[in-house]
C-alpha positions as CSV (number, residue, x, y, z in Angstrom):
1,M,161.5,40.1,190.7
2,A,165.3,40.3,190.6
3,R,166.7,43.7,190.4
4,V,167.1,45.0,186.8
5,A,170.6,46.2,186.2
6,A,171.0,49.8,184.9
7,R,173.8,51.6,183.1
8,L,174.3,55.0,181.7
9,S,173.3,55.6,178.1
10,A,175.0,58.0,175.8
11,D,172.7,60.9,176.8
12,G,173.4,60.2,180.5
13,E,170.1,58.5,181.3
14,Q,169.7,55.2,183.0
15,S,169.2,52.3,180.6
16,T,168.7,48.5,181.1
17,H,171.4,46.1,180.1
18,P,170.0,43.7,177.4
19,V,170.7,40.8,179.7
20,D,168.5,42.2,182.4
21,E,165.7,43.5,180.1
22,V,162.3,42.0,180.7
23,L,160.8,41.6,177.3
24,P,157.0,41.7,176.6
25,V,155.3,38.5,177.5
26,P,154.6,37.4,173.9
27,K,158.3,37.7,173.0
28,L,159.3,36.0,176.2
29,A,157.0,33.1,175.4
30,L,158.1,32.8,171.8
31,Y,161.9,33.1,172.4
32,G,161.6,30.8,175.5
33,F,159.8,28.1,173.5
34,Q,162.4,28.3,170.8
35,H,165.1,27.6,173.5
36,V,163.0,24.6,174.6
37,L,162.8,23.2,171.1
38,A,166.6,23.7,170.6
39,F,167.3,22.0,173.9
40,Y,164.6,19.3,173.9
41,A,166.4,16.6,171.9
42,G,169.6,17.0,174.0
43,A,167.5,16.9,177.2
44,V,165.7,13.7,176.5
45,I,168.5,11.8,174.8
46,V,170.3,11.1,178.0
47,P,167.4,9.4,179.9
48,I,166.5,7.5,176.7
49,I,170.1,6.2,176.2
50,V,170.6,5.4,179.9
51,G,167.1,3.9,180.4
52,G,167.5,1.8,177.3
53,A,170.9,0.5,178.4
54,L,169.5,-0.4,181.8
55,K,166.5,-2.2,180.2
56,L,163.9,0.0,181.9
57,S,160.2,-0.4,181.1
58,P,158.5,2.1,178.8
59,E,156.6,3.5,181.7
60,D,159.8,4.0,183.7
61,L,161.5,5.6,180.7
62,V,158.7,8.1,180.3
63,Y,159.0,8.9,184.0
64,L,162.7,9.6,183.6
65,I,162.1,11.9,180.7
66,N,159.4,13.8,182.6
67,A,161.6,14.1,185.7
68,D,164.5,15.3,183.5
69,L,162.4,18.1,181.9
70,F,160.9,19.1,185.2
71,T,164.3,19.4,186.9
72,C,165.8,21.2,183.8
73,G,163.1,23.8,184.2
74,I,163.9,24.5,187.9
75,A,167.6,24.4,187.3
76,S,167.4,26.9,184.3
77,I,165.3,29.3,186.3
78,V,167.8,29.2,189.2
79,Q,170.7,29.8,186.8
80,A,169.2,32.6,184.9
81,W,167.1,34.4,187.6
82,G,169.5,33.8,190.4
83,I,168.9,33.1,194.1
84,G,171.2,35.1,196.3
85,R,174.7,34.0,195.2
86,I,173.5,31.0,193.3
87,G,173.1,31.3,189.5
88,A,175.1,33.3,187.0
89,R,172.1,35.6,186.0
90,L,173.0,35.0,182.3
91,P,170.9,33.4,179.6
92,L,172.2,29.8,180.3
93,I,170.0,26.8,179.9
94,Q,170.7,23.9,182.3
95,G,170.6,20.4,180.8
96,V,171.7,16.9,181.6
97,T,175.4,16.5,180.6
98,F,176.4,14.0,177.9
99,T,179.7,13.5,179.8
100,A,177.8,11.4,182.4
101,V,176.2,9.0,180.0
102,S,178.9,6.3,179.7
103,P,179.8,6.4,183.5
104,M,176.2,6.1,184.5
105,I,175.6,3.2,182.1
106,A,178.7,1.5,183.6
107,I,177.5,2.2,187.1
108,G,174.0,0.9,186.3
109,L,175.2,-2.3,184.6
110,G,177.6,-3.0,187.4
111,A,174.7,-2.7,189.8
112,G,172.6,-5.2,187.7
113,G,170.5,-2.9,185.6
114,G,166.8,-2.1,186.1
115,T,165.5,0.4,188.6
116,A,167.7,-1.0,191.3
117,A,170.7,0.3,189.4
118,L,169.1,3.8,189.3
119,L,169.4,3.9,193.1
120,V,173.2,3.5,192.9
121,I,173.4,6.1,190.2
122,Y,171.3,8.6,192.2
123,G,173.5,8.1,195.3
124,A,176.6,9.1,193.2
125,V,174.8,12.0,191.5
126,I,173.6,13.5,194.8
127,T,177.0,13.2,196.4
128,A,178.8,14.8,193.3
129,G,176.3,17.6,193.2
130,I,176.8,18.5,196.9
131,A,180.6,18.4,196.4
132,T,180.4,20.7,193.4
133,F,178.2,23.1,195.3
134,A,180.6,23.1,198.2
135,F,183.6,23.7,195.9
136,A,182.1,26.8,194.4
137,W,181.9,28.3,197.9
138,L,185.6,28.3,198.4
139,P,187.1,31.6,199.4
140,A,187.4,34.0,196.5
141,K,191.2,33.8,196.5
142,A,191.3,30.0,196.6
143,F,188.6,29.8,193.9
144,R,190.4,32.2,191.6
145,A,193.6,30.1,192.1
146,V,191.7,27.1,190.8
147,M,190.2,29.1,187.9
148,R,193.7,30.0,186.8
149,L,193.7,26.5,185.3
150,F,191.2,27.8,182.7
151,P,192.7,30.6,180.6
152,P,191.2,31.3,177.2
153,V,193.3,28.7,175.5
154,V,191.7,26.0,177.7
155,T,188.1,27.3,177.8
156,G,188.2,28.1,174.1
157,T,189.4,24.6,173.3
158,V,186.8,23.0,175.5
159,I,183.9,24.9,173.9
160,T,185.3,24.1,170.4
161,V,185.5,20.4,171.4
162,L,181.9,20.5,172.6
163,G,180.7,21.8,169.3
164,I,182.8,19.3,167.3
165,V,181.7,16.4,169.5
166,L,178.1,17.5,169.3
167,L,178.1,17.8,165.5
168,P,177.9,14.0,165.0
169,V,174.8,14.0,167.2
170,G,173.1,16.5,164.9
171,L,174.3,14.6,161.8
172,N,173.0,11.3,163.1
173,D,169.6,12.9,163.6
174,A,169.9,14.3,160.1
175,A,170.4,10.7,158.9
176,G,167.2,9.6,160.6
177,G,168.3,8.8,164.2
178,L,171.0,6.3,165.1
179,G,169.6,2.8,165.3
180,S,166.4,3.5,163.3
181,P,165.5,1.0,160.6
182,D,165.9,3.5,157.7
183,F,169.0,5.2,159.1
184,G,170.8,6.9,156.2
185,D,167.7,7.1,154.0
186,P,168.1,10.1,151.6
187,K,164.7,11.5,152.6
188,H,166.0,12.3,156.1
189,F,168.9,14.2,154.6
190,A,166.4,16.0,152.4
191,Y,164.4,17.2,155.4
192,A,167.6,18.1,157.2
193,G,168.9,20.0,154.2
194,G,165.6,21.8,153.6
195,T,165.4,22.8,157.3
196,M,169.0,24.1,157.3
197,L,168.4,26.0,154.0
198,F,165.2,27.6,155.4
199,I,167.1,28.7,158.6
200,L,170.0,30.1,156.6
201,V,167.7,32.0,154.3
202,L,165.9,33.6,157.3
203,M,169.3,34.5,158.8
204,K,170.4,35.9,155.4
205,L,167.4,38.2,155.2
206,G,168.9,40.0,158.2
207,R,165.6,41.1,159.7
208,P,166.1,40.9,163.5
209,F,162.8,39.4,164.4
210,L,163.0,36.6,161.7
211,S,166.6,35.9,162.6
212,S,165.7,35.6,166.3
213,I,163.1,32.9,165.7
214,A,164.8,31.2,162.7
215,I,165.4,27.9,164.6
216,L,161.8,27.8,165.8
217,L,160.4,28.5,162.3
218,G,162.7,25.9,160.8
219,L,161.5,23.2,163.1
220,V,157.9,24.1,162.7
221,G,158.1,24.4,158.9
222,G,160.1,21.2,158.5
223,T,157.7,19.3,160.7
224,A,154.7,20.7,158.7
225,V,156.3,19.6,155.4
226,A,157.1,16.1,156.8
227,F,153.5,15.8,158.1
228,L,152.0,16.7,154.7
229,L,154.3,14.1,153.1
230,G,153.3,11.4,155.6
231,D,156.7,11.3,157.4
232,A,155.6,12.9,160.7
233,E,153.5,10.8,163.1
234,F,151.7,12.0,166.2
235,G,150.1,8.7,167.2
236,S,152.2,8.5,170.4
237,V,150.4,11.6,171.7
238,S,147.2,9.7,172.2
239,D,149.0,7.0,174.2
240,A,150.6,9.4,176.6
241,D,149.0,10.4,180.0
242,W,147.7,13.9,180.5
243,I,149.4,14.4,183.8
244,G,152.7,13.0,185.1
245,V,153.9,14.4,188.5
246,T,157.5,13.9,189.5
247,T,158.0,13.0,193.1
248,P,161.3,12.7,195.1
249,F,163.0,9.3,195.3
250,H,160.3,7.7,193.1
251,F,162.3,4.5,192.6
252,G,163.4,4.2,196.2
253,A,166.1,5.5,198.6
254,P,169.5,6.2,196.9
255,K,172.4,3.9,197.6
256,F,175.9,5.4,198.2
257,E,178.8,3.3,196.9
258,W,182.4,4.6,196.7
259,F,183.4,3.7,193.2
260,P,180.3,5.2,191.5
261,I,180.8,8.3,193.7
262,V,184.4,8.7,192.6
263,L,183.4,8.2,188.9
264,M,180.7,10.9,189.2
265,L,183.0,13.3,191.0
266,I,185.3,13.1,188.0
267,V,182.4,13.7,185.7
268,M,181.5,16.8,187.6
269,L,185.1,18.1,187.3
270,I,184.7,17.9,183.5
271,T,181.3,19.6,183.6
272,M,182.8,22.4,185.7
273,V,185.2,23.1,182.8
274,E,182.2,23.0,180.4
275,T,180.1,25.5,182.5
276,T,183.2,27.8,183.0
277,G,183.7,27.9,179.2
278,D,180.0,28.4,178.5
279,T,179.7,31.2,181.1
280,Y,182.6,33.1,179.6
281,A,181.3,32.4,176.0
282,V,177.8,33.7,176.7
283,G,179.2,36.6,178.6
284,D,181.1,37.7,175.5
285,I,178.1,37.1,173.3
286,V,175.8,39.3,175.4
287,G,178.4,41.9,176.3
288,K,178.3,41.2,180.1
289,E,181.4,41.2,182.3
290,V,182.2,37.7,183.7
291,D,184.5,37.4,186.7
292,S,185.4,34.6,189.0
293,E,182.3,35.3,191.2
294,T,180.0,35.0,188.2
295,V,181.6,31.6,187.4
296,A,181.3,30.5,191.0
297,R,177.6,31.4,191.0
298,A,177.2,29.4,187.8
299,L,178.9,26.4,189.3
300,R,176.9,26.6,192.5
301,A,173.8,26.4,190.3
302,D,175.3,23.3,188.6
303,G,175.9,21.6,191.9
304,A,172.5,22.5,193.4
305,A,170.8,21.3,190.2
306,T,172.7,18.0,190.1
307,A,171.9,17.3,193.8
308,L,168.3,18.1,193.1
309,G,168.4,16.0,190.0
310,G,169.5,12.9,192.0
311,A,166.6,13.5,194.4
312,L,164.0,14.0,191.6
313,N,165.0,10.9,189.6
314,S,167.2,12.8,187.1
315,F,171.0,13.1,186.3
316,P,173.9,15.6,186.5
317,Y,173.3,19.1,185.1
318,V,175.5,21.5,183.2
319,A,175.1,24.8,181.3
320,F,174.0,23.6,177.8
321,A,176.4,24.6,175.0
322,E,173.6,24.1,172.4
323,N,171.7,27.1,173.7
324,V,174.8,29.2,173.9
325,G,174.9,28.8,170.1
326,L,171.2,29.8,169.9
327,V,171.9,33.0,171.9
328,R,174.6,33.8,169.4
329,M,172.4,33.1,166.4
330,T,169.3,35.0,167.7
331,R,171.1,37.9,169.4
332,V,168.3,37.7,172.1
333,K,170.3,38.5,175.2
334,S,167.6,38.7,177.9
335,R,168.1,36.1,180.7
336,F,164.4,36.2,181.4
337,V,163.9,34.4,178.1
338,V,165.6,31.5,179.8
339,V,163.3,31.9,182.8
340,A,160.4,31.6,180.4
341,A,162.0,28.5,178.9
342,G,162.3,27.1,182.4
343,V,158.6,27.6,182.9
344,F,157.8,25.8,179.7
345,M,160.1,22.9,180.7
346,I,158.4,22.5,184.0
347,I,155.0,22.4,182.3
348,L,156.3,19.8,179.8
349,G,157.6,17.8,182.7
350,L,154.1,17.7,184.1
351,L,152.3,17.0,180.8
352,P,153.5,13.9,179.0
353,K,151.1,14.6,176.1
354,A,152.6,18.0,175.5
355,A,156.1,16.5,175.6
356,A,155.0,13.8,173.2
357,I,154.0,16.5,170.6
358,V,157.4,18.1,170.8
359,A,159.0,14.7,170.6
360,S,157.2,14.1,167.3
361,V,159.5,16.4,165.4
362,P,161.1,14.1,162.7
363,H,164.7,13.2,163.2
364,G,165.8,14.7,159.9
365,V,164.2,18.1,160.7
366,L,165.7,18.1,164.2
367,G,169.1,17.1,162.8
368,G,169.1,20.0,160.3
369,A,168.5,22.6,163.0
370,A,170.8,20.9,165.5
371,T,173.7,20.8,163.1
372,V,173.5,24.6,162.6
373,M,173.4,25.2,166.3
374,F,176.3,22.9,167.1
375,A,178.4,24.5,164.4
376,M,177.7,27.8,166.1
377,V,178.9,26.3,169.4
378,A,182.2,25.4,167.8
379,L,182.4,28.9,166.4
380,A,181.9,30.4,169.9
381,G,184.9,28.3,171.0
382,I,187.0,29.5,168.1
383,Q,186.2,33.1,169.0
384,T,187.3,32.5,172.6
385,L,190.5,31.0,171.3
386,A,191.0,34.3,169.4
387,K,191.9,35.8,172.8
388,A,194.9,33.4,173.1
389,D,198.0,34.0,171.1
390,L,197.8,31.0,168.7
391,K,200.9,32.2,166.9
392,E,202.7,31.0,170.0
393,E,203.7,27.4,169.3
394,K,202.8,26.2,172.9
395,N,199.2,27.5,172.6
396,A,198.9,26.0,169.2
397,L,200.0,22.6,170.5
398,V,197.5,22.7,173.4
399,V,194.6,23.3,170.9
400,G,195.7,20.9,168.2
401,V,196.6,17.9,170.4
402,S,193.5,18.4,172.6
403,L,191.3,18.3,169.5
404,A,193.0,15.1,168.4
405,F,192.3,13.5,171.8
406,A,188.7,14.6,171.6
407,L,188.2,12.8,168.3
408,L,189.8,9.5,169.6
409,P,186.6,7.8,171.0
410,A,184.6,8.4,167.8
411,T,187.5,7.5,165.5
412,V,188.8,4.4,167.3
413,P,185.9,3.1,169.4
414,V,187.4,-0.4,169.5
415,L,190.2,0.8,171.8
416,F,187.6,1.5,174.5
417,K,185.3,-1.4,173.9
418,E,187.7,-4.2,173.5
419,H,191.1,-3.2,174.7
420,M,190.5,-1.3,177.9
421,D,189.2,-2.2,181.4
422,P,185.5,-1.5,181.5
423,D,185.7,0.9,184.5
424,L,188.5,2.9,182.8
425,S,186.6,2.8,179.5
426,S,183.5,4.2,181.2
427,L,185.6,7.2,182.3
428,L,187.6,7.9,179.1
429,N,185.2,7.0,176.4
430,S,184.1,10.6,175.9
431,G,185.5,13.1,173.5
432,V,184.6,15.9,175.9
433,T,186.4,14.2,178.8
434,L,189.6,13.5,176.8
435,G,189.7,16.8,175.1
436,A,189.1,18.9,178.2
437,T,191.6,16.9,180.3
438,A,194.2,17.1,177.5
439,A,193.7,20.9,177.3
440,I,194.2,21.4,181.0
441,V,197.2,19.1,181.3
442,L,199.0,20.4,178.2
443,N,198.4,24.0,179.2
444,L,200.0,23.3,182.6
445,V,202.9,21.5,181.0
446,F,203.6,24.3,178.4
447,N,202.3,27.4,180.1
448,G,202.0,26.7,183.8
449,L,199.3,28.5,185.8
450,A,197.8,31.5,184.0
451,G,197.8,34.9,185.5
452,D,194.6,36.8,186.0
453,D,192.9,37.0,182.6
454,A,191.1,39.9,181.0
455,H,188.0,39.1,183.0
456,T,189.6,39.7,186.4
457,A,192.6,41.9,185.5
458,A,190.9,45.1,186.7
459,L,191.0,43.8,190.3
460,P,194.0,44.9,192.4
461,A,196.6,42.1,192.5
462,G,196.6,39.9,195.6
463,L,193.1,40.8,196.8
464,P,190.0,38.5,196.6
465,A,187.3,39.7,194.3
466,Q,185.0,40.8,197.1
467,A,187.7,42.8,198.9
468,A,189.1,44.3,195.7
469,A,185.7,45.6,194.5
470,P,185.7,49.0,196.2
471,A,189.2,49.8,195.0
472,A,188.4,48.6,191.5
473,A,185.3,50.7,191.5
474,A,187.3,53.8,192.6
475,A,189.8,53.2,189.9
476,A,187.3,52.6,187.2
477,P,183.6,53.4,187.7
478,T,182.5,50.7,185.2
479,A,184.2,47.9,187.1
480,P,181.8,45.3,188.6
481,A,181.0,45.5,192.3
482,G,181.7,42.6,194.5
483,P,179.1,40.1,195.8
484,E,179.3,41.5,199.3
485,A,177.9,44.8,198.1
486,E,174.7,43.0,197.0
487,A,174.2,41.6,200.5
488,E,174.5,45.1,202.0
489,G,172.0,46.7,199.5
490,E,174.5,48.2,197.1
491,P,174.3,47.6,193.4
492,D,175.0,44.0,192.6
493,P,177.7,42.7,190.2
494,E,175.1,42.1,187.5
495,G,174.2,45.8,187.7
496,A,177.5,47.0,186.4
497,P,177.7,48.2,182.8
498,A,179.4,45.9,180.3
499,P,182.6,47.2,178.9
500,A,182.3,49.0,175.6
501,S,183.0,46.7,172.7
C-alpha cells in the first residue's frame, strides 16, 4: 500500500493526515459507493449522448457504458492511490469530460456515424491522451511557467463556470430528464424537491456521520418513495446480462486523422484547466498543500487515463468537479475512499445488471441530489476566487466577462447551430470551453503572466520545484519535499504536513 503520510500532532506524536488515512472497510465501502452514486449519472451521460447521436445499437451502447465505468474505476484508482509520479494522491474521481461531447459527435458524424465513426474518435482520443501525458513531464521550470497561466482568478473562474454550466444538467434531471415524454411534469420536481429537502435536513442536523452520507441517503430515500408510488421501474435489470467484459479495441483498430486529432488536443487543453482548478480546489478543501508537481501528477493521470480510455472503447478523462463538491459536503478527506469508489466502478463495469440497478434511480431524485452538488462546485470556485483581489477592476472584468461567455451557448444556441461553420461550432459550443478560454485570454490581456502563487511561493525564486525542495525544507520544516526525494527513499511530497488553517 502507498505510504501513509505523517505529521506532528500538538503533543509531538506522529499523526496521519486525513487525506492519507485508511478508514475502516465499512466506511470505505459506504463513502466510496456514495461517490459512485454521485458520479454515475455524469459518467454514463456522455456515452449515452454520443452513442445516440452516432445511431449505435442498444447492445453497442450498453458496451460503451460498461467500458466507461470500467475505465473510470482504473483511472480513479491511479489518480487517488498514485503510481510513482502519476496521480495527485488526492480524493479526485476521474470521469469522462463533458467538454468532449460536441467535438466527438462532430468527428463521429463526419466519419459517417455508427461503430466505424468510433474508430476515428478513438484514434484522436489516444493521440490526445499521449500528448497530455507527455506535456505533464516537462521539466519543472517549464511546467511551472505554463502553470503561471492559471492564477486563482483563472482557476476560480473555471471552477465556478463548471458549477454553473453543470447546474442545468441537474435541473433537467429534476424536470424528468431532457427528451423524456413527461419532461417538466410537476411530479419530477416534487421528487427533486423532496430529495433536496431531505439532504439539507440531514446537513442541518450537523451530525458528522449523517452529513457525510447525506447524498447517498437522499438518493436511496427518494428512490424508495418513487418505487412505492409506482414511479421507479427496475424492469431493465432483468434484460441486462450478468457479465460484460471490456476488451481493448472491441470495435476495431483506431484510425488516426489529423482534424479529429487537432480537435481533441484542444479539448484536452481545456480539461487540463479543469483538472488544475479541481486539484487546487480539493487541496484547499482537504487542507493539503498543492504545488506544481502535484498538478503535474494529476495531469499525467488524466493523460494516461485518456489514452487508456481510447484503447478500452471509452473517451477523454478529467478530474470530476461533481465529486469535488461531494468532498466539500461530506468532509470525508481520505483519498482511499476514492480508491474504494474505483473498485466499485470496475465491478459495475463488469456487471451490467448491477449498473442497471443504479441506473434505475428516477431522474427527479437524481436531479435533486445533483443540483445540490453542482451548486457546491460553484461555491468551491467562488472560494478560490476569494484568493484573488476582486476589488481590482481588472480581475473583476476577467471573472464577469468569462461568466458571460460561458452562458452564451446555452442562452443563444442558434448562433452555433445555424450561423457557424459546423467544425468551428463543434469546438466552441461549450460553456466550459468558452468560459475557460475567455478567463485565460482576458487574464493575460489585463494581468499578464502571474508570478508564483501561494502554492509555490515558499520555493526559492528561479529554482525548479525539485531542486528547490531541500532549501525550502531548511527554511521551513513544513514545506513539501520534492518528487526526487521520493525516488531516493526520503519522505514523499504527500507526506508533508498541510499548512495550518
